[in-house]
C-alpha positions in Angstrom: 80.5 115.3 113.6 83.2 117.8 112.8 82.2 121.1 111.4 84.5 123.8 109.9 83.7 127.2 108.6 86.1 130.0 108.0 84.4 132.2 110.5 83.8 129.5 113.1 86.0 127.5 115.3 86.4 123.8 114.7 84.1 121.9 117.1 84.1 118.2 117.9 81.1 116.2 119.0 81.8 112.7 120.1 81.2 110.3 117.3 80.6 106.7 118.3 82.5 104.3 116.0 80.2 101.8 114.5 81.6 98.3 114.2 81.1 96.5 110.9 79.0 93.8 112.5 76.6 96.5 113.7 76.1 97.8 110.1 73.3 96.6 107.9 72.9 96.9 104.1 69.6 97.9 102.6 68.0 96.2 99.6 69.1 99.2 97.5 72.7 98.9 98.7 72.8 95.1 98.1 71.7 95.8 94.5 74.3 98.6 94.1 77.2 96.7 95.5 76.3 93.3 94.0 79.6 92.9 92.1 81.5 93.4 95.4 79.3 91.0 97.3 80.1 88.1 95.0 83.9 88.5 95.5 84.9 86.0 98.2 87.4 88.4 99.7 84.7 91.1 100.0 81.2 89.6 100.4 78.7 91.0 102.8 81.2 91.2 105.7 83.6 93.3 103.6 81.0 95.6 102.2 79.9 96.3 105.8 83.5 97.2 106.6 83.5 99.7 103.8 80.2 101.2 105.0 81.6 101.5 108.6 84.8 103.0 107.5 85.8 106.7 107.4 88.4 108.2 105.1 89.7 111.8 105.0 91.1 113.1 101.6 93.4 116.1 101.9 93.1 117.9 98.7 90.1 117.8 96.3 92.1 118.3 93.1 93.8 116.0 90.6 94.4 113.1 93.0 91.4 113.8 95.2 89.0 113.7 92.3 89.4 110.0 91.3 90.0 109.1 95.0 86.7 110.6 96.1 84.7 109.2 93.1 85.9 105.6 93.5 85.7 105.5 97.3 82.1 106.9 97.0 81.2 104.4 94.4 82.8 101.6 96.5 80.5 102.5 99.4 83.0 103.9 101.9 80.5 105.2 104.5 82.0 108.5 105.5 84.3 110.6 103.2 85.9 113.8 104.4 87.3 116.4 102.0 89.7 119.2 102.9 90.2 122.0 100.4 89.7 125.8 100.2 89.9 126.5 96.5 87.4 127.2 93.8 87.1 125.4 90.4 89.2 127.0 87.7 89.0 126.2 84.0 92.6 125.0 84.1 91.5 122.3 86.6 89.1 120.6 84.1 92.0 118.9 82.2 92.5 116.5 85.0 90.1 117.1 87.9 87.3 114.8 86.8 85.2 115.5 89.8 84.1 118.8 88.2 82.5 120.1 85.0 82.5 123.3 83.1 79.3 124.3 85.0 81.3 124.2 88.3 83.9 126.9 87.2 84.2 129.5 90.0 82.2 127.4 92.4 83.9 126.3 95.7 85.4 122.9 95.0 83.9 121.3 98.1 80.4 122.5 97.3 80.6 121.0 93.8 82.3 117.8 95.1 79.7 117.1 97.8 76.9 117.6 95.2 78.6 115.2 92.7 79.5 112.5 95.3 76.1 112.4 97.0 74.4 112.3 93.6 76.6 109.3 92.7 75.9 107.5 95.9 73.2 108.7 98.3 74.1 106.0 100.8 77.3 107.7 102.0 78.1 110.7 104.1 80.3 113.5 102.8 81.9 115.9 105.2 83.7 119.0 104.0 86.3 121.2 105.6 86.7 124.4 103.6 90.0 125.5 105.1 93.7 125.2 104.7 95.1 122.3 106.7 97.5 123.8 109.3 99.3 122.8 112.5 96.4 124.4 114.4 93.6 122.3 113.0 95.1 119.1 111.5 94.9 116.9 114.5 91.3 117.9 115.2 90.2 117.3 111.6 92.1 114.0 111.2 91.5 112.3 114.5 88.0 111.2 113.7 88.9 109.3 110.5 90.3 105.7 110.1 92.5 106.4 107.1 94.1 109.7 105.8 94.8 110.1 102.1 97.4 112.7 100.9 96.2 114.2 97.7 98.2 117.4 98.1 100.8 119.1 95.8 103.1 120.9 98.2 105.8 119.9 100.6 104.6 121.7 103.7 101.3 119.9 103.7 102.8 116.6 102.9 105.1 116.8 106.0 102.2 118.1 108.1 99.9 115.2 107.0 102.7 112.7 107.7 103.5 114.0 111.2 99.9 114.2 112.2 99.3 110.6 111.0 102.3 109.4 113.1 101.0 111.2 116.2 97.5 109.9 115.7 98.6 106.4 114.7 96.8 106.4 111.4 97.9 105.1 107.9 98.8 107.8 105.4 98.0 106.7 101.8 100.4 108.9 99.8 100.5 109.9 96.1 102.3 112.5 94.1 102.4 113.4 90.4 104.5 115.5 88.1 104.4 115.7 84.3 104.5 112.0 83.3 105.6 110.5 86.6 103.8 109.3 89.7 104.4 107.7 93.1 102.2 105.8 95.5 102.9 104.3 98.9 101.3 103.7 102.3 103.1 105.2 105.2 102.1 103.7 108.6 104.7 104.2 111.4 103.1 101.4 113.4 104.0 98.9 110.8 106.7 100.5 108.6 108.3 103.7 107.6 106.8 107.2 107.5 107.2 109.8 104.8 110.1 111.3 106.7 112.0 108.0 106.6 112.0 108.3 102.8 112.4 112.1 102.6 114.0 113.4 105.9 114.4 116.9 104.5 112.4 118.8 101.8 114.1 119.9 98.6 115.4 123.5 98.5 112.5 126.0 97.7 111.9 126.3 93.9 114.0 123.2 93.0 110.9 121.0 92.5 108.2 122.9 90.6 104.6 122.2 91.3 102.1 120.9 88.8 100.9 124.4 88.2 104.5 125.4 87.3 105.7 122.2 85.6 102.5 120.7 84.2 101.0 117.2 84.5 99.5 114.8 81.9 95.8 114.9 82.4 95.3 111.1 82.9 98.2 110.7 85.3 96.3 111.8 88.5 93.5 109.5 87.4 96.0 106.5 87.4 97.8 107.5 90.6 94.6 108.5 92.5 92.9 105.2 91.5 95.9 103.3 92.8 95.6 105.2 96.1 91.9 104.4 96.2 92.8 100.7 95.7 95.2 100.9 98.7 92.5 102.5 100.9 90.0 99.7 100.0 92.6 97.0 100.8 93.4 98.6 104.1 89.7 98.7 105.0 89.0 95.1 104.0 92.2 93.8 105.4 93.1 91.9 102.2 96.1 91.7 99.9 99.5 93.3 100.5 99.4 97.0 101.1 102.2 99.3 99.9 103.7 99.6 103.4 107.5 99.7 103.1 107.2 99.9 99.3 107.2 102.9 97.0 105.5 102.3 93.6 106.9 104.4 90.8 104.9 104.9 87.6 106.3 106.3 84.3 103.4 107.1 81.9 105.7 107.6 78.9 107.3 104.2 79.2 104.1 102.6 80.7 106.3 101.0 83.3 106.1 100.4 87.0 109.0 100.0 89.4 109.0 99.2 93.1 111.5 100.4 95.7 111.8 98.8 99.1 111.6 101.2 102.0 112.8 100.7 105.5 111.9 102.4 108.7 114.7 104.8 109.8 115.5 104.2 113.5 116.8 107.8 113.6 113.7 109.4 112.1 112.8 112.6 113.9 109.1 111.7 114.2 108.8 107.9 114.2 112.3 106.7 115.1 113.5 105.2 118.4 114.2 108.6 119.9 111.9 111.1 118.1 112.9 114.7 118.4 109.7 116.1 117.0 106.7 115.4 119.3 104.3 118.0 118.1 103.3 119.7 114.9 105.6 122.5 113.8 105.7 125.4 111.4 105.9 123.4 108.1 106.3 126.4 105.8 109.3 127.5 107.7 110.6 123.9 107.7 110.3 123.7 104.0 111.8 127.1 103.4 108.7 128.6 102.0 109.3 131.7 104.2 112.6 132.1 102.4 110.7 132.9 99.2 108.8 135.8 100.9 110.0 139.2 99.8 109.7 142.6 101.5 106.7 144.5 100.1 109.1 147.0 98.6 110.4 144.3 96.3 107.0 143.7 94.7 105.3 145.6 92.0 101.6 145.1 91.1 100.3 144.7 87.6 98.5 148.0 87.9 101.6 149.9 89.0 103.8 148.3 86.3 101.2 149.2 83.6 101.0 152.8 84.8 104.8 153.2 84.8 105.1 151.7 81.4 102.4 154.0 80.1 104.5 156.9 81.4 107.4 155.8 79.3 109.6 154.4 82.1 112.0 151.7 80.9 112.1 148.2 82.4 113.8 145.0 81.5 110.9 142.5 81.7 112.5 139.3 82.8 110.4 136.2 82.1 111.7 133.3 84.2 109.2 130.7 83.0 110.0 127.8 80.6 110.0 128.3 76.8 106.7 126.3 76.4 105.0 128.8 78.8 106.5 131.8 77.0 104.9 130.5 73.7 101.5 130.5 75.3 101.7 134.2 76.3 104.3 136.8 77.4 104.7 140.5 78.0 105.8 142.6 75.1 109.6 142.8 74.7 110.2 140.4 77.6 113.6 138.7 77.9 113.2 134.9 78.5 115.7 133.4 80.9 114.2 130.3 82.7 114.8 130.3 86.4 117.0 127.2 86.2 119.3 128.9 83.7 119.4 132.3 85.4 122.7 131.8 87.3 124.6 131.1 84.0 123.0 134.0 82.2 123.6 136.8 84.6 125.9 138.5 82.0 122.7 139.3 80.0 121.5 141.6 82.7 122.9 144.9 83.9 123.1 146.1 87.5 121.9 149.6 86.6 118.7 148.4 84.8 115.3 148.5 86.4 114.2 144.9 86.2 110.8 143.3 86.7 110.9 139.6 87.0 107.7 137.6 86.4 106.6 134.0 86.0 103.1 132.3 86.0 101.9 133.3 89.4 104.8 134.9 91.2 106.5 132.0 93.0 109.5 131.4 90.7 110.0 135.1 90.0 110.1 135.7 93.8 113.1 133.3 93.9 114.6 135.0 90.9 114.2 138.4 92.5 115.8 137.2 95.8 118.7 135.6 93.9 119.3 138.8 91.9 119.1 141.0 94.9 121.6 138.8 96.8 123.9 139.3 93.8 123.7 143.0 93.9 120.9 143.7 91.5 119.2 146.3 93.7 116.8 147.6 91.1 114.8 144.3 90.5 111.2 143.8 91.6 108.9 140.9 91.4 105.6 141.1 89.5 103.0 140.2 92.2 100.7 137.5 90.9 102.8 136.9 87.8 101.5 137.0 84.3 98.3 135.4 85.4 97.4 138.4 87.4 98.4 140.7 84.5 96.1 138.8 82.2 93.2 138.9 84.7 93.5 142.5 85.7 95.3 144.3 82.8 94.9 142.4 79.6 91.8 140.1 79.6 92.5 139.1 76.0 95.8 137.5 77.0 95.6 133.6 77.1 95.6 132.2 80.6 96.7 128.7 81.5 
């Protein structure tokens, strides 16, 4: 089995793949999976396929929660989970794998407990680490199907490329506000993720769910559709979403389908691939471009101390108006990041400016933009208003 701990190296012990015909179902399992067994396309043979299968879910958050719950309930024999976060109160609006009692617990600890309580006949393996180019192939190689439940572009491209190199299907899902997408990328039979999105969007152009929000039920819908695709792939029934992108609009309650084709010039799965090994995906997605020199940051503690001394700052809030209504720093000037270029006239080059957002990502972009335009006295509030609320003003609402 594969074992990962932060202080240990990843080690691989040879795991013999069990064929479905070598698997047996106990009396308890037959009782549990009875509604599967009476479906002609599943039956005893199909349930044994599910028990013999292994699925790795990258991300135990909004998408990973319904995925893990339904795959466990369906009897998928071995489920792997990759995550390194702890449960936060803000997760509970959509991450149904966790309860209020799990707040501040490691997600994987709570997830393993919940899944094995739901179905003691399955095996749950956890990898409490960030998936990187150094460990992805080792973690993923021992699983039949990989499911992408992530919310950032570097990891999406990493998962895609690793699946191409390992010859494994990548069951993809993404969510934002009221919209979701689902597909199955399998370079052996169709396009990969890069065939659809050869290049990532510019940093900051597409906000994450933490920055832009997501309807609580949306990851449940999209994650369940991903689980459905996983089960179809294992059973070998139906028509998987290979070469098709399913688009869901929760506001209109509508589904649309786009046909996808394999790109013969794709850099990883095309006829003459130029990428043959995992790369630096943060650099590829321009994440490094958001990084600022340490001198361009100011901590909440330092800002508080300087404000208490009577120093004057323009506190520039680059979040959206709905976020500003939840909480904001006193006397802050609201100019959302998307509207900053057209509102530069509201700022003065000689002012000391501190830009802030929710956690510091958008304000880093704002700080870099202003610095490039000659605003040499602007700094980014490290950790954003969330860090300010946690460390300076505990009575300020957090979201």
